[in-house]
N, CA and C atoms as a LAMMPS dump frame, in Angstrom:
ITEM: TIMESTEP
0
ITEM: NUMBER OF ATOMS
498
ITEM: BOX BOUNDS ff ff ff
-5.0000000000000000e+02 5.0000000000000000e+02
-5.0000000000000000e+02 5.0000000000000000e+02
-5.0000000000000000e+02 5.0000000000000000e+02
ITEM: ATOMS id mol type element x y z
1 1 1 N -93.488 -11.526 71.195
2 1 2 C -92.227 -11.936 71.768
3 1 3 C -91.48 -10.703 72.275
4 2 1 N -90.828 -10.864 73.399
5 2 2 C -90.128 -9.756 74.04
6 2 3 C -88.918 -9.318 73.206
7 3 1 N -88.817 -8.03 72.965
8 3 2 C -87.674 -7.473 72.244
9 3 3 C -86.665 -7.002 73.301
10 4 1 N -85.547 -7.702 73.403
11 4 2 C -84.563 -7.421 74.457
12 4 3 C -83.893 -6.062 74.279
13 5 1 N -83.748 -5.61 73.063
14 5 2 C -83.149 -4.302 72.845
15 5 3 C -84.071 -3.216 73.414
16 6 1 N -85.364 -3.338 73.13
17 6 2 C -86.324 -2.36 73.68
18 6 3 C -86.321 -2.423 75.204
19 7 1 N -86.271 -3.634 75.745
20 7 2 C -86.237 -3.793 77.204
21 7 3 C -84.957 -3.181 77.773
22 8 1 N -83.861 -3.332 77.06
23 8 2 C -82.6 -2.748 77.516
24 8 3 C -82.689 -1.227 77.557
25 9 1 N -83.286 -0.623 76.553
26 9 2 C -83.44 0.829 76.548
27 9 3 C -84.327 1.273 77.722
28 10 1 N -85.409 0.546 77.973
29 10 2 C -86.264 0.84 79.129
30 10 3 C -85.443 0.784 80.406
31 11 1 N -84.659 -0.255 80.566
32 11 2 C -83.87 -0.484 81.774
33 11 3 C -82.851 0.644 81.988
34 12 1 N -82.164 1.054 80.91
35 12 2 C -81.162 2.117 81.035
36 12 3 C -81.834 3.449 81.374
37 13 1 N -82.954 3.747 80.746
38 13 2 C -83.672 4.991 81.066
39 13 3 C -84.137 4.96 82.517
40 14 1 N -84.658 3.831 82.982
41 14 2 C -85.111 3.719 84.363
42 14 3 C -83.945 3.882 85.338
43 15 1 N -82.79 3.313 85.013
44 15 2 C -81.622 3.41 85.888
45 15 3 C -81.03 4.812 85.915
46 16 1 N -80.954 5.453 84.749
47 16 2 C -80.325 6.78 84.68
48 16 3 C -81.299 7.89 85.042
49 17 1 N -82.58 7.612 84.919
50 17 2 C -83.584 8.594 85.292
51 17 3 C -84.003 9.535 84.186
52 18 1 N -83.356 9.458 83.03
53 18 2 C -83.763 10.336 81.929
54 18 3 C -83.316 9.764 80.592
55 19 1 N -84.032 10.181 79.56
56 19 2 C -83.683 9.752 78.214
57 19 3 C -82.353 10.38 77.799
58 20 1 N -82.11 11.633 78.212
59 20 2 C -80.863 12.311 77.837
60 20 3 C -79.652 11.559 78.377
61 21 1 N -79.692 11.174 79.665
62 21 2 C -78.557 10.435 80.239
63 21 3 C -78.438 9.04 79.613
64 22 1 N -79.566 8.425 79.288
65 22 2 C -79.526 7.119 78.618
66 22 3 C -78.892 7.256 77.238
67 23 1 N -79.203 8.365 76.543
68 23 2 C -78.605 8.615 75.226
69 23 3 C -77.088 8.712 75.323
70 24 1 N -76.618 9.404 76.357
71 24 2 C -75.171 9.55 76.542
72 24 3 C -74.52 8.19 76.804
73 25 1 N -75.18 7.371 77.597
74 25 2 C -74.623 6.064 77.941
75 25 3 C -74.664 5.101 76.754
76 26 1 N -75.735 5.16 75.972
77 26 2 C -75.923 4.21 74.868
78 26 3 C -75.42 4.727 73.518
79 27 1 N -75.042 6.014 73.483
80 27 2 C -74.627 6.65 72.223
81 27 3 C -75.718 6.564 71.156
82 28 1 N -76.927 6.888 71.56
83 28 2 C -78.079 6.887 70.655
84 28 3 C -78.784 8.234 70.745
85 29 1 N -79.654 8.495 69.779
86 29 2 C -80.425 9.738 69.812
87 29 3 C -81.651 9.564 70.707
88 30 1 N -82.174 10.666 71.241
89 30 2 C -83.388 10.574 72.054
90 30 3 C -84.557 9.971 71.282
91 31 1 N -84.653 10.282 69.995
92 31 2 C -85.743 9.74 69.182
93 31 3 C -85.671 8.215 69.102
94 32 1 N -84.466 7.681 68.975
95 32 2 C -84.304 6.227 68.907
96 32 3 C -84.774 5.576 70.197
97 33 1 N -84.301 6.1 71.308
98 33 2 C -84.644 5.481 72.603
99 33 3 C -86.13 5.625 72.897
100 34 1 N -86.664 6.833 72.761
101 34 2 C -88.095 7.01 73.071
102 34 3 C -88.962 6.225 72.102
103 35 1 N -88.553 6.134 70.845
104 35 2 C -89.312 5.362 69.866
105 35 3 C -89.341 3.88 70.204
106 36 1 N -88.203 3.343 70.634
107 36 2 C -88.137 1.921 70.987
108 36 3 C -88.931 1.618 72.253
109 37 1 N -88.88 2.526 73.216
110 37 2 C -89.677 2.323 74.432
111 37 3 C -91.166 2.405 74.105
112 38 1 N -91.537 3.325 73.199
113 38 2 C -92.94 3.42 72.765
114 38 3 C -93.396 2.131 72.104
115 39 1 N -92.533 1.527 71.276
116 39 2 C -92.878 0.245 70.648
117 39 3 C -93.072 -0.853 71.697
118 40 1 N -92.221 -0.859 72.709
119 40 2 C -92.361 -1.835 73.789
120 40 3 C -93.696 -1.633 74.511
121 41 1 N -94.032 -0.395 74.791
122 41 2 C -95.309 -0.089 75.456
123 41 3 C -96.487 -0.5 74.574
124 42 1 N -96.406 -0.22 73.27
125 42 2 C -97.496 -0.592 72.359
126 42 3 C -97.664 -2.1 72.259
127 43 1 N -96.555 -2.825 72.268
128 43 2 C -96.613 -4.287 72.168
129 43 3 C -97.454 -4.872 73.286
130 44 1 N -97.33 -4.318 74.496
131 44 2 C -98.034 -4.87 75.666
132 44 3 C -99.221 -4.035 76.099
133 45 1 N -99.47 -2.918 75.41
134 45 2 C -100.626 -2.09 75.72
135 45 3 C -100.56 -1.441 77.088
136 46 1 N -99.379 -1.044 77.498
137 46 2 C -99.169 -0.424 78.812
138 46 3 C -98.284 0.799 78.661
139 47 1 N -98.211 1.593 79.721
140 47 2 C -97.244 2.681 79.796
141 47 3 C -96.225 2.308 80.864
142 48 1 N -94.943 2.492 80.546
143 48 2 C -93.887 2.197 81.508
144 48 3 C -93.404 3.453 82.214
145 49 1 N -93.517 4.601 81.536
146 49 2 C -93.118 5.889 82.107
147 49 3 C -94.269 6.869 81.992
148 50 1 N -94.252 7.842 82.885
149 50 2 C -95.203 8.952 82.827
150 50 3 C -94.37 10.223 82.958
151 51 1 N -94.698 11.215 82.145
152 51 2 C -94.004 12.506 82.231
153 51 3 C -94.627 13.322 83.354
154 52 1 N -93.749 13.795 84.224
155 52 2 C -94.157 14.699 85.292
156 52 3 C -93.277 15.936 85.138
157 53 1 N -93.824 16.949 84.475
158 53 2 C -93.031 18.126 84.123
159 53 3 C -91.98 17.712 83.1
160 54 1 N -90.724 17.947 83.447
161 54 2 C -89.634 17.562 82.55
162 54 3 C -89.004 16.235 82.977
163 55 1 N -89.576 15.61 83.978
164 55 2 C -89.04 14.357 84.508
165 55 3 C -89.831 13.167 84.009
166 56 1 N -89.174 12.016 83.977
167 56 2 C -89.846 10.754 83.692
168 56 3 C -90.005 10.008 85.008
169 57 1 N -91.17 9.428 85.175
170 57 2 C -91.449 8.672 86.388
171 57 3 C -91.994 7.313 85.969
172 58 1 N -91.546 6.26 86.64
173 58 2 C -92.055 4.929 86.328
174 58 3 C -93.517 4.815 86.728
175 59 1 N -94.296 4.202 85.878
176 59 2 C -95.681 3.862 86.22
177 59 3 C -95.648 2.606 87.081
178 60 1 N -96.797 2.164 87.546
179 60 2 C -96.87 0.918 88.311
180 60 3 C -96.344 -0.254 87.482
181 61 1 N -96.73 -0.305 86.205
182 61 2 C -96.235 -1.369 85.326
183 61 3 C -94.727 -1.273 85.159
184 62 1 N -94.193 -0.061 85.055
185 62 2 C -92.752 0.147 84.941
186 62 3 C -92.018 -0.295 86.195
187 63 1 N -92.61 0.032 87.381
188 63 2 C -92.001 -0.399 88.646
189 63 3 C -91.997 -1.915 88.785
190 64 1 N -93.032 -2.559 88.272
191 64 2 C -93.092 -4.027 88.329
192 64 3 C -92.135 -4.661 87.318
193 65 1 N -91.976 -4.032 86.172
194 65 2 C -91.106 -4.585 85.127
195 65 3 C -89.627 -4.399 85.449
196 66 1 N -89.291 -3.326 86.151
197 66 2 C -87.882 -3.004 86.391
198 66 3 C -87.101 -4.113 87.097
199 67 1 N -87.602 -4.728 88.177
200 67 2 C -86.806 -5.802 88.817
201 67 3 C -86.556 -6.991 87.89
202 68 1 N -87.511 -7.289 87.028
203 68 2 C -87.303 -8.372 86.055
204 68 3 C -86.188 -7.999 85.078
205 69 1 N -86.246 -6.759 84.59
206 69 2 C -85.207 -6.303 83.663
207 69 3 C -83.844 -6.305 84.35
208 70 1 N -83.803 -5.833 85.611
209 70 2 C -82.551 -5.838 86.379
210 70 3 C -81.969 -7.247 86.439
211 71 1 N -82.824 -8.199 86.785
212 71 2 C -82.375 -9.58 86.92
213 71 3 C -81.909 -10.146 85.579
214 72 1 N -82.648 -9.858 84.527
215 72 2 C -82.286 -10.37 83.201
216 72 3 C -80.924 -9.832 82.758
217 73 1 N -80.69 -8.542 82.938
218 73 2 C -79.439 -7.968 82.468
219 73 3 C -78.279 -8.272 83.409
220 74 1 N -78.563 -8.512 84.676
221 74 2 C -77.52 -8.977 85.587
222 74 3 C -77.071 -10.381 85.184
223 75 1 N -78.05 -11.258 84.929
224 75 2 C -77.715 -12.605 84.474
225 75 3 C -77.004 -12.577 83.118
226 76 1 N -77.434 -11.685 82.248
227 76 2 C -76.769 -11.55 80.955
228 76 3 C -75.316 -11.127 81.114
229 77 1 N -75.062 -10.214 82.05
230 77 2 C -73.683 -9.789 82.333
231 77 3 C -72.84 -10.938 82.877
232 78 1 N -73.441 -11.726 83.783
233 78 2 C -72.731 -12.882 84.327
234 78 3 C -72.45 -13.908 83.234
235 79 1 N -73.426 -14.113 82.353
236 79 2 C -73.234 -15.039 81.242
237 79 3 C -72.085 -14.574 80.351
238 80 1 N -72.043 -13.289 80.071
239 80 2 C -70.976 -12.752 79.227
240 80 3 C -69.617 -12.96 79.881
241 81 1 N -69.506 -12.717 81.198
242 81 2 C -68.243 -12.927 81.907
243 81 3 C -67.823 -14.394 81.849
244 82 1 N -68.789 -15.285 82.049
245 82 2 C -68.49 -16.716 82.017
246 82 3 C -68.005 -17.135 80.637
247 83 1 N -68.665 -16.639 79.593
248 83 2 C -68.277 -17.009 78.236
249 83 3 C -66.898 -16.465 77.879
250 84 1 N -66.597 -15.262 78.334
251 84 2 C -65.276 -14.685 78.042
252 84 3 C -64.161 -15.412 78.793
253 85 1 N -64.502 -16.023 79.939
254 85 2 C -63.5 -16.727 80.735
255 85 3 C -63.197 -18.118 80.207
256 86 1 N -63.998 -18.599 79.279
257 86 2 C -63.791 -19.943 78.733
258 86 3 C -62.523 -19.992 77.887
259 87 1 N -61.814 -21.109 77.955
260 87 2 C -60.619 -21.217 77.114
261 87 3 C -61.001 -21.236 75.634
262 88 1 N -60.11 -20.72 74.835
263 88 2 C -60.333 -20.719 73.399
264 88 3 C -60.253 -22.151 72.889
265 89 1 N -61.302 -22.594 72.254
266 89 2 C -61.371 -23.976 71.8
267 89 3 C -60.684 -24.216 70.463
268 90 1 N -60.163 -23.174 69.874
269 90 2 C -59.487 -23.372 68.596
270 90 3 C -58.162 -24.074 68.827
271 91 1 N -57.951 -25.099 68.077
272 91 2 C -56.742 -25.876 68.222
273 91 3 C -55.575 -25.208 67.504
274 92 1 N -54.405 -25.416 68.076
275 92 2 C -53.184 -24.991 67.438
276 92 3 C -52.725 -26.15 66.566
277 93 1 N -52.419 -25.884 65.334
278 93 2 C -51.951 -26.92 64.423
279 93 3 C -50.429 -26.933 64.429
280 94 1 N -49.858 -28.098 64.696
281 94 2 C -48.415 -28.277 64.689
282 94 3 C -48.09 -29.4 63.707
283 95 1 N -47.368 -29.053 62.639
284 95 2 C -47.092 -30.008 61.554
285 95 3 C -45.675 -30.543 61.668
286 96 1 N -45.579 -31.854 61.781
287 96 2 C -44.299 -32.515 61.993
288 96 3 C -43.971 -33.387 60.784
289 97 1 N -42.764 -33.236 60.285
290 97 2 C -42.258 -34.113 59.239
291 97 3 C -41.306 -35.116 59.856
292 98 1 N -41.436 -36.364 59.49
293 98 2 C -40.605 -37.422 60.064
294 98 3 C -39.849 -38.104 58.925
295 99 1 N -38.519 -38.103 59.053
296 99 2 C -37.705 -38.779 58.038
297 99 3 C -38.046 -40.261 58.055
298 100 1 N -38.116 -40.857 56.877
299 100 2 C -38.588 -42.244 56.763
300 100 3 C -37.661 -43.26 57.415
301 101 1 N -36.488 -42.849 57.852
302 101 2 C -35.563 -43.775 58.505
303 101 3 C -35.696 -43.777 60.029
304 102 1 N -36.493 -42.872 60.578
305 102 2 C -36.639 -42.762 62.028
306 102 3 C -37.716 -43.74 62.508
307 103 1 N -37.397 -44.579 63.513
308 103 2 C -38.398 -45.515 64.044
309 103 3 C -39.592 -44.762 64.648
310 104 1 N -40.781 -45.265 64.366
311 104 2 C -42.012 -44.605 64.832
312 104 3 C -42.106 -44.573 66.353
313 105 1 N -41.537 -45.561 67.029
314 105 2 C -41.571 -45.581 68.494
315 105 3 C -40.799 -44.39 69.063
316 106 1 N -39.729 -43.993 68.416
317 106 2 C -38.959 -42.816 68.859
318 106 3 C -39.769 -41.549 68.63
319 107 1 N -40.413 -41.458 67.474
320 107 2 C -41.242 -40.287 67.167
321 107 3 C -42.345 -40.156 68.205
322 108 1 N -42.988 -41.266 68.531
323 108 2 C -44.069 -41.224 69.512
324 108 3 C -43.55 -40.711 70.852
325 109 1 N -42.398 -41.215 71.301
326 109 2 C -41.858 -40.77 72.59
327 109 3 C -41.498 -39.284 72.56
328 110 1 N -41.078 -38.781 71.411
329 110 2 C -40.728 -37.358 71.308
330 110 3 C -41.962 -36.45 71.352
331 111 1 N -43.045 -36.884 70.723
332 111 2 C -44.218 -35.997 70.665
333 111 3 C -45.254 -36.307 71.745
334 112 1 N -45.128 -37.4 72.477
335 112 2 C -46.116 -37.769 73.499
336 112 3 C -46.337 -36.678 74.549
337 113 1 N -45.307 -35.976 75.034
338 113 2 C -45.556 -34.93 76.039
339 113 3 C -46.476 -33.811 75.555
340 114 1 N -46.531 -33.579 74.251
341 114 2 C -47.407 -32.52 73.745
342 114 3 C -48.884 -32.868 73.911
343 115 1 N -49.183 -34.142 74.076
344 115 2 C -50.576 -34.558 74.236
345 115 3 C -51.123 -34.239 75.62
346 116 1 N -50.256 -33.833 76.527
347 116 2 C -50.684 -33.488 77.88
348 116 3 C -50.676 -31.985 78.122
349 117 1 N -50.489 -31.198 77.079
350 117 2 C -50.517 -29.745 77.213
351 117 3 C -51.918 -29.275 77.541
352 118 1 N -52.01 -28.147 78.243
353 118 2 C -53.324 -27.615 78.608
354 118 3 C -54.034 -26.982 77.42
355 119 1 N -53.278 -26.472 76.454
356 119 2 C -53.899 -25.873 75.276
357 119 3 C -54.223 -26.952 74.25
358 120 1 N -55.372 -26.833 73.584
359 120 2 C -55.698 -27.837 72.566
360 120 3 C -54.708 -27.762 71.411
361 121 1 N -54.16 -28.901 71.071
362 121 2 C -53.133 -28.973 70.044
363 121 3 C -53.471 -30.108 69.09
364 122 1 N -53.354 -29.828 67.812
365 122 2 C -53.573 -30.857 66.804
366 122 3 C -52.248 -31.071 66.085
367 123 1 N -51.738 -32.277 66.2
368 123 2 C -50.453 -32.6 65.587
369 123 3 C -50.698 -33.455 64.357
370 124 1 N -50.082 -33.057 63.263
371 124 2 C -50.109 -33.903 62.072
372 124 3 C -48.684 -34.322 61.771
373 125 1 N -48.509 -35.588 61.489
374 125 2 C -47.189 -36.133 61.157
375 125 3 C -47.207 -36.648 59.727
376 126 1 N -46.119 -36.381 59.037
377 126 2 C -45.995 -36.853 57.662
378 126 3 C -44.6 -37.439 57.483
379 127 1 N -44.565 -38.622 56.944
380 127 2 C -43.295 -39.304 56.71
381 127 3 C -42.864 -39.11 55.257
382 128 1 N -41.543 -38.845 55.076
383 128 2 C -41.026 -38.658 53.72
384 128 3 C -39.5 -38.681 53.786
385 129 1 N -38.886 -38.504 52.647
386 129 2 C -37.428 -38.379 52.568
387 129 3 C -37.018 -37.052 53.197
388 130 1 N -35.847 -37.04 53.835
389 130 2 C -35.385 -35.845 54.539
390 130 3 C -35.339 -34.617 53.629
391 131 1 N -34.884 -34.763 52.406
392 131 2 C -34.766 -33.614 51.502
393 131 3 C -36.129 -32.97 51.241
394 132 1 N -37.14 -33.786 51.033
395 132 2 C -38.496 -33.246 50.784
396 132 3 C -39.049 -32.565 52.034
397 133 1 N -38.785 -33.164 53.186
398 133 2 C -39.263 -32.579 54.438
399 133 3 C -38.601 -31.22 54.687
400 134 1 N -37.314 -31.134 54.423
401 134 2 C -36.617 -29.861 54.605
402 134 3 C -37.112 -28.806 53.626
403 135 1 N -37.445 -29.216 52.421
404 135 2 C -38.012 -28.269 51.451
405 135 3 C -39.349 -27.729 51.965
406 136 1 N -40.173 -28.611 52.537
407 136 2 C -41.457 -28.173 53.099
408 136 3 C -41.253 -27.309 54.338
409 137 1 N -40.227 -27.601 55.11
410 137 2 C -39.898 -26.766 56.268
411 137 3 C -39.507 -25.365 55.806
412 138 1 N -38.747 -25.291 54.729
413 138 2 C -38.288 -24 54.199
414 138 3 C -39.44 -23.13 53.739
415 139 1 N -40.494 -23.733 53.206
416 139 2 C -41.634 -22.937 52.74
417 139 3 C -42.791 -22.959 53.746
418 140 1 N -42.478 -23.33 54.97
419 140 2 C -43.387 -23.274 56.114
420 140 3 C -44.614 -24.165 55.978
421 141 1 N -44.467 -25.269 55.294
422 141 2 C -45.521 -26.288 55.281
423 141 3 C -45.372 -27.222 56.477
424 142 1 N -44.2 -27.203 57.1
425 142 2 C -43.926 -27.986 58.305
426 142 3 C -43.387 -27.06 59.386
427 143 1 N -43.625 -27.439 60.638
428 143 2 C -43.113 -26.671 61.777
429 143 3 C -41.871 -27.323 62.385
430 144 1 N -41.722 -28.635 62.177
431 144 2 C -40.628 -29.386 62.786
432 144 3 C -40.324 -30.583 61.905
433 145 1 N -39.036 -30.918 61.824
434 145 2 C -38.62 -32.139 61.122
435 145 3 C -37.828 -32.987 62.115
436 146 1 N -38.212 -34.244 62.218
437 146 2 C -37.48 -35.196 63.059
438 146 3 C -36.713 -36.116 62.128
439 147 1 N -35.392 -36.156 62.358
440 147 2 C -34.531 -36.943 61.47
441 147 3 C -33.452 -37.635 62.296
442 148 1 N -32.771 -38.571 61.673
443 148 2 C -31.672 -39.256 62.35
444 148 3 C -30.331 -38.568 62.075
445 149 1 N -30.361 -37.47 61.343
446 149 2 C -29.118 -36.759 61.024
447 149 3 C -29.354 -35.261 61.083
448 150 1 N -28.283 -34.479 61.293
449 150 2 C -28.447 -33.018 61.337
450 150 3 C -28.795 -32.467 59.961
451 151 1 N -29.232 -31.239 59.96
452 151 2 C -29.573 -30.59 58.7
453 151 3 C -28.295 -30.426 57.868
454 152 1 N -28.341 -30.843 56.62
455 152 2 C -27.135 -30.716 55.777
456 152 3 C -26.707 -29.261 55.639
457 153 1 N -25.417 -29.029 55.764
458 153 2 C -24.894 -27.655 55.727
459 153 3 C -24.916 -27.048 54.331
460 154 1 N -24.987 -27.872 53.3
461 154 2 C -24.97 -27.339 51.935
462 154 3 C -26.334 -26.767 51.507
463 155 1 N -27.378 -27.02 52.308
464 155 2 C -28.703 -26.485 51.954
465 155 3 C -28.824 -25.039 52.418
466 156 1 N -29.485 -24.236 51.628
467 156 2 C -29.689 -22.833 51.966
468 156 3 C -31.04 -22.677 52.672
469 157 1 N -31.163 -23.3 53.828
470 157 2 C -32.41 -23.265 54.601
471 157 3 C -32.085 -22.746 55.986
472 158 1 N -32.856 -21.787 56.439
473 158 2 C -32.685 -21.322 57.804
474 158 3 C -33.327 -22.346 58.723
475 159 1 N -32.544 -22.856 59.626
476 159 2 C -33.077 -23.863 60.536
477 159 3 C -32.111 -24.097 61.672
478 160 1 N -32.522 -24.946 62.563
479 160 2 C -31.733 -25.236 63.748
480 160 3 C -31.778 -26.734 63.969
481 161 1 N -30.612 -27.351 64.18
482 161 2 C -30.535 -28.782 64.466
483 161 3 C -30.222 -28.976 65.931
484 162 1 N -30.915 -29.899 66.543
485 162 2 C -30.687 -30.231 67.946
486 162 3 C -30.531 -31.734 68.05
487 163 1 N -29.411 -32.175 68.596
488 163 2 C -29.185 -33.6 68.778
489 163 3 C -29.987 -34.053 69.994
490 164 1 N -30.742 -35.114 69.839
491 164 2 C -31.591 -35.608 70.918
492 164 3 C -31.061 -36.932 71.444
493 165 1 N -31.349 -37.22 72.7
494 165 2 C -31.086 -38.528 73.268
495 165 3 C -29.744 -38.701 73.915
496 166 1 N -28.954 -37.659 74.056
497 166 2 C -27.668 -37.832 74.736
498 166 3 C -27.561 -36.906 75.905
């Protein structure tokens, strides 16, 4: 089976023209790169490079393999760009507490616009007495409380009340 890391090292050496320049680009030692290319050559029983003095030159097999490697890593780069451009599929969790005296039809009309947002959103609604909901809001178990009355002023909770519907 083809080892893509070994093929990548071959490709970088072929593109840069030397193991030294490939080492600089890949942040690897010459022994690592030459060893991996040797393993690739041994796997297929071929030579990909030939030493000519202090230079490396592609063999016929290396010249034939290079366009395939080019195409593979070009497609890999395109795949990576496409994957990075995808929207994050993780949903945002928004926890809503609803006072038990509020009609559900009103709650639905208030939260319905959030269902058309472009970002994935998961809304959980929990019905309870206003005092319990405000306690959960205070300890950040809820993000929003919908009630038929403003937040009582005697409670020591940081919050904001907004009158709706007028």
